[in-house]
PARO-605225 format. One record per residue: x, y, z of N, C-alpha, C in turn; residue in three letters; residue number from 1. Coordinates in pm, 1 decimal, m for minus. Each point is the difference from the previous one (the first is absolute). Layout:
! residues N
SITE_npx_npy_npz_capx_capy_capz_cpx_cpy_cpz_code_pos
SITE_X_Y_Z_X_Y_Z_X_Y_Z_ALA_NUM
...
This chain:
! residues 128
SITE_npx_npy_npz_capx_capy_capz_cpx_cpy_cpz_code_pos
SITE_m356.7_m152.7_25385.5_43.1_m14.9_138.4_136.7_42.7_m5.3_MET_1
SITE_96.2_m110.6_m114.3_139.8_m14.4_m81.7_28.4_131.9_13.8_ALA_2
SITE_m108.3_27.2_m141.7_3.0_207.6_m19.5_63.0_113.2_71.0_ARG_3
SITE_m126.1_m28.9_92.4_82.7_88.5_161.5_173.2_m70.2_56.2_ARG_4
SITE_m9.2_m24.2_0.0_96.4_m85.6_76.0_147.8_58.9_m125.3_VAL_5
SITE_m7.6_45.1_m138.2_58.2_49.4_m28.7_39.4_128.9_m3.5_ARG_6
SITE_m211.1_m11.0_7.1_49.6_208.5_m15.6_44.7_24.4_139.1_ASP_7
SITE_36.7_23.6_100.6_m7.8_m44.6_183.6_166.5_m32.1_m71.7_PHE_8
SITE_111.5_m15.5_m65.2_96.1_m45.0_m59.6_57.5_m104.0_117.8_GLY_9
SITE_m46.9_m52.2_23.2_m0.5_m136.6_105.2_54.7_m110.7_m70.2_LEU_10
SITE_155.2_7.9_m62.8_40.8_m107.2_m25.5_82.3_m57.1_105.8_ALA_11
SITE_m9.2_m159.1_15.6_74.7_m66.9_54.7_151.6_m60.2_m75.2_PRO_12
SITE_16.7_m58.0_71.4_160.0_m89.0_m4.3_20.5_m130.9_m44.3_ASP_13
SITE_m127.5_m126.0_107.0_m73.3_m29.9_17.2_m143.0_m0.4_38.6_GLN_14
SITE_m49.7_m154.0_m87.9_m156.1_m40.6_11.6_32.7_m58.5_27.6_LEU_15
SITE_m99.1_m22.0_154.4_m10.1_m141.1_47.2_m164.8_m41.7_m21.0_VAL_16
SITE_m27.8_m78.6_m33.8_m137.1_m59.3_17.1_7.8_m109.5_0.8_THR_17
SITE_m179.8_m32.2_90.9_33.5_m151.0_34.5_m57.9_m108.3_m139.5_SER_18
SITE_m24.9_m124.6_4.5_m44.4_m37.7_m90.6_m107.4_m65.2_m6.0_GLY_19
SITE_m78.0_116.6_30.4_m167.3_m51.7_4.7_m79.7_66.3_m119.3_ALA_20
SITE_m53.3_m50.2_m73.8_m74.8_50.9_m149.2_39.9_122.1_m32.2_LYS_21
SITE_m129.7_147.9_54.0_59.0_102.4_24.2_41.7_61.2_9.2_ARG_22
SITE_73.9_m12.6_126.3_41.6_65.2_10.7_211.9_1.7_m106.6_ALA_23
SITE_m9.3_m148.0_m37.3_64.0_30.4_m109.6_m30.6_117.4_m150.2_LEU_24
SITE_m139.8_m13.3_m13.0_m21.5_49.2_m97.2_53.8_129.6_m1.8_GLU_25
SITE_m27.4_79.0_126.8_m7.8_117.8_128.0_159.2_m1.7_m83.7_THR_26
SITE_38.5_m66.0_28.1_152.2_31.4_m61.6_66.5_7.3_m43.1_ALA_27
SITE_m61.3_m132.1_m129.1_35.8_97.1_m105.6_m74.1_110.1_m98.4_LYS_28
SITE_m86.5_64.7_8.6_m54.7_113.3_26.1_91.1_89.6_42.8_ALA_29
SITE_36.8_35.2_46.0_36.0_73.9_84.6_215.1_m41.7_m24.2_LEU_30
SITE_35.6_m57.0_m20.7_48.9_m76.8_m130.6_0.4_131.4_m101.7_ALA_31
SITE_m54.7_m110.0_m73.2_11.4_155.0_m139.8_0.3_74.2_m29.1_CYS_32
SITE_m41.9_102.0_144.0_m31.5_128.4_26.6_112.4_43.6_40.8_GLU_33
SITE_85.6_m72.0_60.4_74.7_80.5_3.9_176.5_m15.4_m27.4_LEU_34
SITE_m41.2_m58.9_m124.6_68.0_m80.5_m53.7_112.7_m64.6_34.1_ALA_35
SITE_m57.7_m105.4_122.7_141.6_m67.4_73.0_24.0_m97.7_m101.7_LEU_36
SITE_78.9_m86.6_27.4_135.1_m125.1_m22.7_m63.2_m137.2_60.2_ARG_37
SITE_m22.9_m102.3_m79.0_m67.9_m51.1_54.5_65.9_m61.2_89.1_PRO_38
SITE_114.4_52.1_34.4_148.4_m48.5_118.4_m102.0_105.3_98.4_ASP_39
SITE_23.4_93.9_16.1_m106.6_86.4_84.0_m127.4_m43.5_73.7_GLN_40
SITE_m47.3_m122.5_43.3_m102.8_m57.6_0.8_35.8_m84.5_50.3_VAL_41
SITE_m42.6_m86.9_90.9_m5.2_m46.8_137.0_m71.9_m72.4_19.5_LEU_42
SITE_m19.6_m123.8_m61.9_m139.3_m87.8_94.2_57.9_m65.1_117.8_VAL_43
SITE_m66.9_46.6_103.3_m22.4_m83.9_116.8_m100.0_m61.4_75.4_GLN_44
SITE_m22.6_m201.6_m57.8_m106.3_11.4_m14.2_m24.5_m36.9_165.2_PRO_45
SITE_60.0_34.4_150.4_m81.9_9.1_110.0_m52.5_141.5_82.5_GLU_46
SITE_m33.8_58.5_m116.1_m40.8_195.7_m1.4_m106.6_m49.6_43.4_PHE_47
SITE_m78.2_m174.4_m49.8_m157.5_9.6_m13.6_m95.3_m0.2_133.3_TYR_48
SITE_141.5_m85.1_68.0_m100.0_m97.1_113.3_105.5_162.8_115.5_THR_49
SITE_96.0_52.3_m111.7_m1.2_40.8_192.7_m51.8_147.2_102.2_ALA_50
SITE_67.8_27.4_70.9_m34.7_65.1_121.4_48.9_87.9_m3.4_GLY_51
SITE_5.8_62.6_122.1_101.1_144.7_59.8_118.3_m40.7_m15.9_LEU_52
SITE_76.3_m76.0_61.8_171.2_m97.0_103.2_73.4_m30.7_m145.2_GLN_53
SITE_m135.3_m151.5_m83.9_47.2_m32.4_m143.0_96.2_133.2_m83.8_GLU_54
SITE_m137.8_104.8_m60.7_22.9_87.5_m73.4_185.0_107.3_74.2_LEU_55
SITE_m61.2_m20.6_203.4_157.8_122.4_m15.4_119.5_m137.2_m62.9_LEU_56
SITE_m1.7_m95.2_40.6_114.9_m95.1_16.5_37.4_m25.5_m153.0_CYS_57
SITE_m134.1_47.7_m112.2_34.2_m131.4_m165.5_80.6_225.8_m21.1_LEU_58
SITE_m81.0_120.5_83.9_82.1_64.4_m85.1_150.9_71.4_52.9_LEU_59
SITE_41.7_m61.8_100.7_111.7_42.4_32.6_109.7_m95.3_m23.4_ARG_60
SITE_m33.7_m52.6_m55.3_66.9_m130.0_m122.8_40.5_63.2_m142.4_ARG_61
SITE_m92.8_160.1_11.6_87.1_23.6_m148.5_88.8_m18.4_m4.1_GLN_62
SITE_91.3_74.4_m134.4_160.6_11.7_12.1_1.2_180.2_m2.2_ASN_63
SITE_58.9_2.4_84.7_6.6_178.5_m31.0_28.1_57.7_m111.2_ASP_64
SITE_m0.3_m31.4_m142.0_75.9_40.0_m77.0_m154.0_99.9_m82.3_GLN_65
SITE_m94.1_m95.5_26.0_m168.1_146.6_11.3_m27.8_42.8_110.1_TRP_66
SITE_m36.5_137.8_m31.0_13.6_53.7_9.4_m173.6_90.3_106.5_LEU_67
SITE_m79.4_m78.4_m130.9_m127.0_14.1_m12.5_m101.3_m121.9_21.6_HIS_68
SITE_m40.2_m42.4_36.8_m91.7_m67.3_m39.8_m78.9_m16.8_m42.7_LEU_69
SITE_m53.3_m12.4_m13.0_m200.6_m64.2_m80.6_m35.9_m100.5_73.9_MET_70
SITE_m91.8_m8.7_88.6_m104.2_m198.8_m59.7_m82.8_40.7_53.1_VAL_71
SITE_m76.4_m110.4_m54.0_m139.6_m40.7_m58.7_m12.5_m167.7_68.6_VAL_72
SITE_m96.8_64.6_83.4_m7.7_m153.5_65.7_m133.6_71.8_81.1_GLY_73
SITE_m75.3_m109.9_91.5_m159.0_89.5_87.8_26.5_m35.7_109.5_HIS_74
SITE_m192.1_22.3_0.1_0.6_60.9_109.4_m49.6_m143.2_94.5_ASN_75
SITE_21.0_m15.0_148.6_23.2_179.7_114.6_125.5_19.0_21.0_PRO_76
SITE_125.4_m131.7_m110.2_141.6_m7.3_53.9_113.6_148.8_m72.4_GLY_77
SITE_m140.6_68.7_m67.4_71.3_117.7_m60.6_m8.1_119.1_80.5_LEU_78
SITE_m144.6_m23.3_46.4_m95.3_139.4_26.8_103.8_m15.6_191.3_GLN_79
SITE_42.8_m105.0_81.4_105.7_m36.8_39.6_68.9_98.5_17.4_ASP_80
SITE_81.8_m71.4_m24.7_174.9_30.0_m51.4_m58.8_176.6_m86.7_LEU_81
SITE_m59.9_19.6_9.0_17.9_151.1_16.9_m56.7_90.7_40.6_GLY_82
SITE_m114.3_m66.4_134.2_2.2_67.3_138.6_144.6_26.2_117.6_GLY_83
SITE_37.4_m164.7_m35.5_227.8_m20.9_60.1_m16.4_116.2_10.9_TYR_84
SITE_120.1_5.7_m120.7_77.4_69.9_m83.9_10.7_129.3_m48.1_LEU_85
SITE_m141.5_86.6_67.6_m47.8_101.2_31.3_m28.8_17.9_117.6_THR_86
SITE_m22.8_m42.3_134.8_m55.8_9.4_93.1_m161.3_126.4_m29.8_GLY_87
SITE_m24.6_m58.4_m145.5_m135.2_35.8_m4.2_m113.8_m42.5_8.0_TRP_88
SITE_m126.3_14.9_1.2_m132.9_m92.2_m9.0_m92.2_44.6_m190.9_LYS_89
SITE_125.5_m156.6_m17.1_m95.3_45.6_m231.6_m130.0_m39.4_60.1_LEU_90
SITE_m66.9_70.2_m48.5_m111.0_20.5_m60.6_m49.6_m153.5_m37.0_PRO_91
SITE_m36.2_m113.6_m48.7_m57.1_m61.0_m86.2_43.1_m38.5_m157.5_LYS_92
SITE_76.6_m78.0_m23.5_55.1_44.0_m167.0_m101.6_m72.7_m77.3_PHE_93
SITE_m47.5_57.7_m27.0_m98.5_m66.9_m116.9_11.5_m65.6_m173.2_PRO_94
SITE_19.6_m34.0_m67.5_56.5_m85.6_m98.5_86.2_112.6_m111.0_THR_95
SITE_111.1_m38.6_m14.7_93.0_128.3_m96.4_24.5_60.7_84.9_ALA_96
SITE_m10.8_11.2_87.1_26.2_106.4_140.3_203.2_30.6_m66.8_ALA_97
SITE_80.4_149.9_25.9_117.5_m4.9_m10.9_56.6_151.3_139.4_VAL_98
SITE_80.9_m67.6_57.5_53.3_m4.2_95.7_149.9_118.2_3.6_VAL_99
SITE_71.4_69.2_m40.2_67.5_6.9_1.8_40.7_83.8_133.6_HIS_100
SITE_158.8_m76.1_35.2_27.6_32.6_103.3_167.1_m5.7_56.6_MET_101
SITE_79.6_116.9_25.6_113.3_20.7_14.7_51.6_m8.5_119.0_HIS_102
SITE_134.5_m126.5_m22.8_m20.0_m106.3_114.6_193.4_28.3_60.5_LEU_103
SITE_17.8_72.2_160.8_98.6_97.0_m24.1_81.0_m153.2_50.6_ARG_104
SITE_39.2_m93.7_m109.6_129.8_m92.7_43.4_106.1_22.1_m102.1_ILE_105
SITE_56.2_m111.3_59.8_208.7_55.3_m127.8_m22.2_m106.4_m66.2_ASP_106
SITE_m21.4_m172.0_76.9_m9.1_m158.1_m18.3_m146.0_m47.4_76.9_ARG_107
SITE_m45.1_m84.2_m161.5_m145.0_m18.6_45.2_4.2_m108.9_82.3_TRP_108
SITE_132.3_m58.0_74.1_m29.6_m51.0_94.5_m54.1_86.3_174.6_CYS_109
SITE_39.1_157.5_m45.0_m33.0_57.0_125.2_m164.1_m3.8_6.9_ASP_110
SITE_m78.3_m20.9_m110.0_m200.3_34.0_41.0_m5.6_m85.1_104.6_LEU_111
SITE_m101.8_122.5_21.9_6.9_17.9_185.4_m139.4_74.2_38.1_ASP_112
SITE_m45.1_m43.6_106.1_m138.4_79.9_93.2_18.2_168.8_m98.4_LEU_113
SITE_m59.2_118.8_m83.5_m2.5_58.8_10.5_114.5_132.3_m120.2_ALA_114
SITE_17.1_m106.3_m16.7_100.7_77.6_m71.2_28.4_63.1_m164.1_HIS_115
SITE_m160.6_39.6_m38.9_m91.6_49.2_m75.5_m96.1_71.1_34.6_GLY_116
SITE_6.6_91.4_m132.5_m151.7_62.8_m24.9_m25.7_45.2_m52.3_THR_117
SITE_m118.2_m13.7_m15.3_m140.1_m20.2_m107.2_21.2_148.9_m71.0_VAL_118
SITE_25.6_m12.0_m220.0_m24.1_29.1_m52.8_m80.0_72.3_m53.0_GLU_119
SITE_m75.0_m122.0_m39.5_m110.6_m44.7_m120.1_m101.3_m69.0_93.6_LEU_120
SITE_m85.2_67.1_m73.8_m146.6_m171.3_m13.0_9.2_71.8_m83.0_LEU_121
SITE_m80.0_m99.6_m91.0_m102.3_52.9_m95.7_m80.1_m179.4_m45.3_ASP_122
SITE_m40.7_66.5_m41.7_m144.2_m171.1_m40.8_m72.0_3.7_m52.2_TYR_123
SITE_m79.7_m66.3_m134.7_m97.8_39.9_m101.1_m138.6_89.0_53.5_PRO_124
SITE_m55.3_m25.6_77.3_m81.2_43.1_75.5_m9.6_168.0_58.3_LYS_125
SITE_133.9_72.7_m33.4_38.1_85.9_53.1_m55.5_92.3_m125.2_LEU_126
SITE_46.1_m16.7_m108.8_m71.9_62.9_m149.3_m104.0_m40.8_m40.1_HIS_127
SITE_m98.1_m15.7_58.6_m137.2_m60.1_m13.6_m108.7_141.5_36.0_ARG_128
C-alpha cells in the first residue's frame, strides 16, 4: 500500500501517526517509500485511543505550515473522522485502507463538519 500511495502521488508535508506498534510500522514504511525526512514524521501517542472529537482537536492544533497531512491511526476514530469531514458515510475501513481527502480550509483550526471531499479510497482487498 505504501507503493500505491506513492504511485497516487500523495506526498505529505507531515505524517502524523499513532504510537502503536502496527501504526509505527506502517508510518515507517510510508516514510521510507515517500522519502520523508525524520522531522516530517510526528508520533502522537494519543491517536491510539482517540475518537472523533479527540482527533479533530489534535488535527486542529497542527502547524499551518503543513499544507498536506497524512494520518496513520485506528478505527473507529479515523472512519468517524472521515465521515464527519466529508459528510459521506464511508464504508468500514479495512486494515491498510487509504483515504485521500481534499479539505476546503486555510488553517487547521478551521477543520470542521463537511469541509472535505473524498478524492480516493483504496485498500488491499480491492486488488485481489
